[in-house]
Steps between C-alpha positions, in 0.01 A plus 500: 500500500469833674619690192208349309247589769574862589534795254565767765859525600417585864281193545752278323781630717301426817467136397860465375647673810293312751623196697551167328416654156645205301305250700178701461557548139540120446179419691307765302627348174396156621153635580472666157610163331207329671261710291427787732382827359728802499294665773512188710881488465528866582290456818706205607826693444363785717407247773843337475669832558298559816592151624869546417512832681385328822623143481879436518590267220867587486752220467379150456324437827163328504196683638229329711130555452495631862746774400287587198190527728686717750620739230145520364368592847760777539407630161134520598586669831718747318212607278245505780719732710481744210124477481495276191258204487642168397242231443565135599497417130793739443695340781427149355612622155830623650556170661414303192720710257787471745457125539466438120809707439709326765385160371597602145846597620534174702524719813189391690589295803228254584510240784555143395167365375341239718408172331152541367274424211682345195850514663626187313365636169661839558837350586481290189409805295799687647738219398354493156553876456858470632620186320308499170434872439802662672303775655651733753448438876308831528258396221456151646428639848251758366312243294486255784369774734213576264424131443500429880262789557263363233510148635443619860196692367376193321539288813284740698229406243568135551649465152832348394747622236401223256127593522532879448316669223556801281215674679681457828821642356307802372327543836836486679659765274187714526530483875856626480382796302237583763775476766695776319746303293627693198463370150866395481475281818180337382669422162792354687270273706323392180835412343597296804169304498520446125854357535399283797207354318697444182728284720197327649373426150837371385520260801141373443348649808234716331322521161681621183486875471291558815626849562710564188352723232868585414680183601826608335533801737598325820 
């Protein structure tokens, strides 16, 4: 991916020689495949390099959100000591890019989820993805994480999974954008919700095609 983004050898070498180059390249390619513009992919690649230079992702160890936040705080202090201003939005972007990248690699360590809104539905959805679709554990965990976040958000509005509307899905994804989620992460969340509601439709829990303008892509 990097070879397609950068024409200048010095810039290309910086990305290829930086830490975790292969993992960064895969995530940038994933972002590009979601429909992002060339400039957006280039910006993400630059942010990934900054993250990789400060966050240790060597080996196969999982990284906690607390470690990501701590590294982001050190990055901010580093710049401030040199008289550079780092806005809260830049710090949030660092955290979000790092978190999205770790989740993509299956290296984000999250505490076991407490039983909450739609737990039984999510468990059934996970079994469906494993037994009938043969998806990887990483994909299953990621999709369940996004669905759980959406159902928790719905519950805060006193709405159940079966009663959700397309307008609420759009509002939830828009909220993620405001929170700093990158385009690739929002697309991943949308895919998870589309797959979940395809299963809900197939099992007769919601109306046909409720969230599925492209029902074959699930």
